[in-house]
C-alpha positions as CSV (number, residue, x, y, z in Angstrom):
1,X,5.1,-78.8,-7.8
2,X,4.6,-75.2,-9.1
3,X,3.1,-75.0,-12.6
4,X,3.2,-72.0,-15.0
5,X,-0.4,-71.0,-14.2
6,X,0.5,-70.7,-10.5
7,X,3.5,-68.5,-11.3
8,X,1.4,-66.3,-13.5
9,X,-1.2,-66.0,-10.7
10,X,1.5,-65.2,-8.2
11,X,2.7,-62.4,-10.5
12,X,-0.7,-60.7,-10.3
13,X,-0.8,-61.1,-6.5
14,X,2.7,-60.0,-5.7
15,X,4.2,-57.8,-8.4
16,X,3.6,-54.1,-8.9
17,X,0.8,-52.8,-11.0
18,X,3.5,-51.5,-13.3
19,X,5.2,-54.9,-13.7
20,X,4.9,-56.7,-17.0
21,X,2.9,-59.9,-16.4
22,X,3.9,-63.0,-18.2
23,X,0.3,-63.9,-19.0
24,X,-0.1,-60.6,-20.8
25,X,2.9,-60.9,-23.1
26,X,2.5,-59.5,-26.6
27,X,3.6,-62.9,-27.8
28,X,6.0,-64.3,-30.3
29,X,6.3,-63.8,-34.1
30,X,5.5,-67.5,-34.5
31,X,2.9,-69.0,-32.2
32,X,4.0,-71.7,-29.8
33,X,2.1,-73.7,-27.2
34,X,2.8,-72.6,-23.7
35,X,5.1,-74.6,-21.4
36,X,3.7,-76.5,-18.5
37,X,6.3,-75.3,-16.0
38,X,7.8,-72.1,-17.3
39,X,6.4,-68.7,-18.1
40,X,7.1,-67.2,-21.5
41,X,9.8,-64.9,-20.1
42,X,11.5,-67.8,-18.3
43,X,11.6,-69.7,-21.6
44,X,13.2,-66.7,-23.3
45,X,15.8,-66.4,-20.6
46,X,16.6,-70.2,-20.9
47,X,16.9,-70.0,-24.7
48,X,19.4,-67.2,-24.4
49,X,21.5,-68.9,-21.7
50,X,21.7,-72.0,-23.8
51,X,22.7,-70.2,-27.0
52,X,26.0,-70.4,-28.8
53,X,25.9,-66.6,-29.1
54,X,26.0,-66.1,-25.3
55,X,28.9,-68.6,-24.9
56,X,31.0,-66.7,-27.5
57,X,30.8,-63.6,-25.4
58,X,33.4,-65.3,-23.1
59,X,36.1,-64.6,-25.6
60,X,35.0,-61.1,-26.8
61,X,36.7,-57.9,-25.6
62,X,35.1,-55.6,-23.1
63,X,37.7,-52.7,-23.0
64,X,41.2,-54.2,-22.9
65,X,42.3,-56.2,-25.9
66,X,43.5,-59.7,-25.1
67,X,44.5,-58.7,-21.5
68,X,47.1,-60.8,-19.8
69,X,45.3,-61.6,-16.5
70,X,42.4,-63.7,-15.5
71,X,40.4,-61.0,-13.7
72,X,39.7,-58.5,-16.5
73,X,36.1,-58.3,-17.7
74,X,35.0,-59.9,-21.0
75,X,31.7,-59.3,-22.8
76,X,30.2,-62.3,-20.9
77,X,31.2,-61.2,-17.4
78,X,29.8,-57.7,-18.3
79,X,26.5,-59.4,-19.2
80,X,26.4,-61.3,-15.9
81,X,27.1,-58.1,-13.9
82,X,24.3,-56.2,-15.8
83,X,22.0,-59.1,-15.1
84,X,22.8,-59.1,-11.3
85,X,22.3,-55.3,-11.0
86,X,19.1,-55.4,-13.1
87,X,17.5,-58.2,-11.1
88,X,18.3,-56.4,-7.8
89,X,16.5,-53.3,-9.0
90,X,13.6,-55.3,-10.5
91,X,13.1,-57.2,-7.2
92,X,13.1,-54.1,-5.1
93,X,10.5,-52.5,-7.3
94,X,8.4,-55.7,-7.5
95,X,8.8,-55.9,-11.3
96,X,9.2,-59.0,-13.4
97,X,12.7,-60.5,-12.7
98,X,12.4,-63.1,-15.3
99,X,11.8,-60.6,-18.1
100,X,14.5,-58.4,-16.7
101,X,17.0,-61.2,-16.7
102,X,16.1,-62.3,-20.2
103,X,16.7,-58.9,-21.6
104,X,20.0,-58.5,-19.7
105,X,21.3,-61.8,-20.8
106,X,20.5,-61.0,-24.4
107,X,21.4,-57.4,-24.7
108,X,25.0,-57.7,-26.0
109,X,24.7,-60.9,-28.1
110,X,25.4,-58.9,-31.3
111,X,28.7,-57.4,-30.2
112,X,31.7,-57.7,-32.5
113,X,35.2,-59.1,-31.6
114,X,37.5,-56.4,-30.2
115,X,34.8,-54.5,-28.4
116,X,33.6,-51.1,-29.5
117,X,36.7,-50.8,-31.8
118,X,35.5,-53.7,-33.8
119,X,32.0,-52.3,-33.9
120,X,33.4,-48.9,-35.2
121,X,35.4,-50.6,-38.0
122,X,32.6,-52.9,-39.1
123,X,30.3,-49.8,-39.1
124,X,32.7,-48.2,-41.5
125,X,33.1,-51.2,-43.7
126,X,29.6,-52.5,-44.0
127,X,27.4,-50.5,-46.4
128,X,24.4,-50.7,-44.1
129,X,26.5,-49.6,-41.1
130,X,26.6,-51.5,-37.8
131,X,25.2,-51.1,-34.4
132,X,25.5,-53.9,-31.8
133,X,22.0,-53.5,-30.4
134,X,20.4,-53.9,-33.8
135,X,22.7,-56.9,-34.4
136,X,21.7,-58.4,-31.1
137,X,18.1,-58.4,-32.3
138,X,19.2,-60.0,-35.6
139,X,21.0,-62.7,-33.6
140,X,17.8,-63.7,-31.7
141,X,15.5,-63.2,-34.7
142,X,17.5,-64.8,-37.5
143,X,21.0,-66.1,-36.8
144,X,20.7,-68.2,-33.6
145,X,19.0,-71.4,-34.7
146,X,18.5,-74.9,-33.4
147,X,19.3,-78.0,-35.5
148,X,15.6,-78.0,-36.4
149,X,16.1,-74.7,-38.1
150,X,13.9,-72.8,-35.5
151,X,15.1,-69.4,-34.4
152,X,14.9,-68.2,-30.8
153,X,11.5,-66.7,-31.5
154,X,11.5,-64.5,-28.4
155,X,8.6,-62.6,-27.0
156,X,8.2,-59.0,-28.1
157,X,9.0,-57.6,-24.7
158,X,12.4,-59.2,-24.6
159,X,13.2,-58.2,-28.2
160,X,12.2,-54.6,-27.5
161,X,14.4,-54.5,-24.4
162,X,17.4,-55.9,-26.3
163,X,17.2,-53.5,-29.3
164,X,16.5,-50.5,-27.1
165,X,19.1,-51.1,-24.3
166,X,21.2,-48.4,-26.0
167,X,20.6,-45.8,-28.6
168,X,17.7,-43.4,-28.9
169,X,14.9,-45.8,-28.4
170,X,13.5,-46.4,-24.9
171,X,12.0,-49.8,-24.0
172,X,8.3,-49.8,-23.5
173,X,8.5,-52.1,-20.4
174,X,9.9,-50.9,-17.1
175,X,12.0,-54.1,-17.0
176,X,13.7,-53.1,-20.3
177,X,14.3,-49.6,-18.9
178,X,16.0,-51.2,-15.8
179,X,18.4,-53.0,-18.1
180,X,19.2,-49.8,-20.0
181,X,20.3,-48.1,-16.7
182,X,22.0,-51.3,-15.4
183,X,24.1,-51.6,-18.5
184,X,25.6,-48.1,-17.9
185,X,26.0,-48.6,-14.1
186,X,27.8,-51.9,-14.8
187,X,30.3,-50.8,-17.5
188,X,31.2,-47.5,-15.9
189,X,32.1,-49.1,-12.6
190,X,33.7,-52.3,-13.7
191,X,35.7,-50.5,-16.3
192,X,37.1,-48.3,-13.5
193,X,37.9,-51.4,-11.6
194,X,39.7,-52.9,-14.6
195,X,41.5,-49.7,-15.4
196,X,42.9,-49.5,-11.9
197,X,44.0,-53.2,-12.1
198,X,45.8,-52.4,-15.3
199,X,47.5,-49.4,-13.8
200,X,45.9,-47.0,-16.3
201,X,44.4,-44.9,-13.5
202,X,44.6,-45.0,-9.7
203,X,41.8,-44.6,-7.1
204,X,43.0,-41.1,-6.4
205,X,42.5,-40.1,-10.0
206,X,38.8,-40.6,-9.9
207,X,37.0,-37.2,-9.6
208,X,36.8,-36.4,-5.9
209,X,33.4,-34.8,-6.3
210,X,32.0,-38.1,-7.7
211,X,33.5,-40.2,-4.9
212,X,32.2,-37.9,-2.2
213,X,28.7,-38.2,-3.5
214,X,28.4,-41.8,-4.8
215,X,31.3,-43.7,-3.1
216,X,35.0,-44.3,-3.1
217,X,34.8,-48.0,-3.9
218,X,33.4,-50.2,-6.7
219,X,30.8,-51.7,-4.4
220,X,29.7,-48.5,-2.7
221,X,29.2,-46.7,-6.1
222,X,27.0,-49.5,-7.5
223,X,25.1,-49.7,-4.2
224,X,24.4,-46.0,-4.2
225,X,23.3,-45.9,-7.9
226,X,21.0,-49.0,-7.5
227,X,19.3,-47.7,-4.4
228,X,18.9,-44.3,-6.0
229,X,17.0,-45.8,-9.0
230,X,14.8,-47.8,-6.6
231,X,14.0,-44.8,-4.5
232,X,13.4,-42.5,-7.5
233,X,11.3,-45.0,-9.4
234,X,9.2,-46.4,-6.6
235,X,5.5,-46.0,-7.5
236,X,6.4,-44.5,-10.9
237,X,5.4,-45.8,-14.3
238,X,9.0,-45.3,-15.5
239,X,12.5,-46.0,-14.4
240,X,14.4,-42.8,-13.4
241,X,17.4,-41.5,-11.5
242,X,17.6,-38.6,-9.2
243,X,19.2,-35.5,-10.7
244,X,22.3,-35.8,-8.5
245,X,22.9,-39.5,-9.3
246,X,22.5,-38.8,-13.1
247,X,24.9,-35.8,-12.8
248,X,27.6,-37.8,-11.1
249,X,27.2,-40.9,-13.2
250,X,27.6,-38.8,-16.3
251,X,30.6,-37.1,-14.8
252,X,32.2,-40.5,-14.2
253,X,31.4,-41.6,-17.7
254,X,33.0,-38.4,-19.1
255,X,36.0,-39.0,-17.0
256,X,36.3,-42.6,-18.2
257,X,36.2,-41.5,-21.9
258,X,39.0,-39.1,-21.3
259,X,41.2,-41.1,-18.9
260,X,40.6,-44.6,-20.2
261,X,38.6,-45.2,-23.4
262,X,40.6,-42.6,-25.3
263,X,43.8,-43.2,-23.4
264,X,46.7,-43.9,-25.9
265,X,47.9,-46.7,-23.6
266,X,44.5,-48.5,-24.0
267,X,43.6,-47.3,-27.5
268,X,47.0,-47.9,-29.1
269,X,47.0,-46.6,-32.7
270,X,49.2,-49.4,-33.9
271,X,46.9,-52.1,-32.4
272,X,43.8,-50.3,-33.7
273,X,45.3,-50.3,-37.1
274,X,45.9,-54.0,-36.9
275,X,42.2,-54.6,-35.9
276,X,41.0,-52.4,-38.7
277,X,43.2,-54.3,-41.2
278,X,42.0,-57.6,-39.9
279,X,38.3,-56.7,-40.1
280,X,38.5,-55.0,-43.5
281,X,40.6,-57.9,-44.9
282,X,38.2,-60.6,-43.6
283,X,35.2,-58.6,-44.9
284,X,36.8,-58.2,-48.4
285,X,37.9,-61.8,-48.5
286,X,34.5,-63.3,-47.8
287,X,32.8,-60.9,-50.2
288,X,35.0,-62.4,-52.8
289,X,34.8,-66.0,-51.5
290,X,31.2,-66.4,-50.3
291,X,31.3,-70.2,-50.9
292,X,33.6,-70.4,-47.8
293,X,31.0,-68.9,-45.5
294,X,29.1,-71.3,-43.2
295,X,26.2,-73.0,-44.8
296,X,23.7,-71.6,-42.3
297,X,24.6,-68.1,-43.5
298,X,24.7,-69.0,-47.2
299,X,21.1,-70.0,-46.9
300,X,20.3,-66.4,-46.0
301,X,22.2,-64.9,-48.9
302,X,19.3,-64.7,-51.4
303,X,17.0,-63.1,-48.9
304,X,19.4,-60.7,-47.1
305,X,22.3,-60.1,-49.5
306,X,25.9,-61.1,-49.4
307,X,27.2,-58.0,-47.6
308,X,24.7,-58.7,-44.8
309,X,25.8,-62.3,-44.1
310,X,29.5,-61.4,-44.3
311,X,28.8,-58.8,-41.7
312,X,27.0,-61.4,-39.6
313,X,29.9,-63.8,-39.9
314,X,32.5,-61.2,-38.7
315,X,30.3,-59.8,-35.9
316,X,29.8,-63.3,-34.5
317,X,33.5,-64.0,-34.3
318,X,35.4,-64.1,-31.0
319,X,38.7,-62.2,-30.7
320,X,40.8,-65.3,-31.0
321,X,38.8,-66.8,-33.8
322,X,39.2,-63.6,-35.9
323,X,43.0,-63.5,-35.2
324,X,43.4,-67.2,-36.1
325,X,41.3,-67.0,-39.2
326,X,43.2,-63.9,-40.4
327,X,46.5,-65.7,-39.8
328,X,45.3,-68.7,-41.7
329,X,44.2,-66.6,-44.7
330,X,46.8,-63.9,-44.9
331,X,49.9,-64.9,-43.0
332,X,52.2,-67.3,-44.9
333,X,53.2,-70.4,-43.0
334,X,56.7,-71.9,-43.2
335,X,57.4,-74.5,-45.8
336,X,58.0,-78.0,-44.4
337,X,59.5,-81.0,-46.1
338,X,56.9,-83.8,-46.4
339,X,58.1,-87.0,-45.0
């Protein structure tokens, strides 16, 4: 039997001097007794994996809205791919895999339905604006609760990695920095894969210069970028890429924005207008009918304000829940003779 203290001891013996040690966590907002078997970061990972917020990612858009096909990525499969890439890098650098995995599994919990389009429209509608990384932190700090009423109460290291996985802030742990890079590696490459599957682009369309330097296939590109980070960061107190890898990854990202993310076939104005109408209408409806919000959100109204909990409700929806709810509220149903 391996107990928590033994795992913590092994971390000191086997992990890098730059690794975040479980026994040295900055702790939780609310003190909890330590677990007999699991380290603090293992507990955080388990709490995220068992959360409703993570399960809902299965039905949230990554890039393609309600794609007809079983193999297109969702927000959940993206999360799993980020976790796999991040753990590979952490293991190679002898950093804390449990902390890395916890951050990776939690980094996108605050995403809206309909991907970044939903985020953009909610940012316009909500007076306080909207950013999915900040919402992810609100999910783990406030919104995700057990029946006992307890929040996830995650460690500071995991919370920092979640909120700083994107945006201007940089995580203070190397494990959090790994997730920040892994998120970009994952979405650029799996979005290329999905765009090829959808017929939006072909393999020959990908900039030849990028392919020549980092690979012609999905697997070889990820392999190159992962190994580059490991080699560039080995022995360093920060996670970095080589200049060449950063250059070609940025080039690929720029190509994806022009060829896919802004492509009128993908970003159809008519469909975007429908999404905007849906989010704006749902927001306005619940601002006018707060009594119809879930009780767990209504309990936060006095403290946080109505617009905040309406934003929380919409951000937490899956694509299909938002569509069905909008239909129930705003689309008339046919009259039927009662028998």
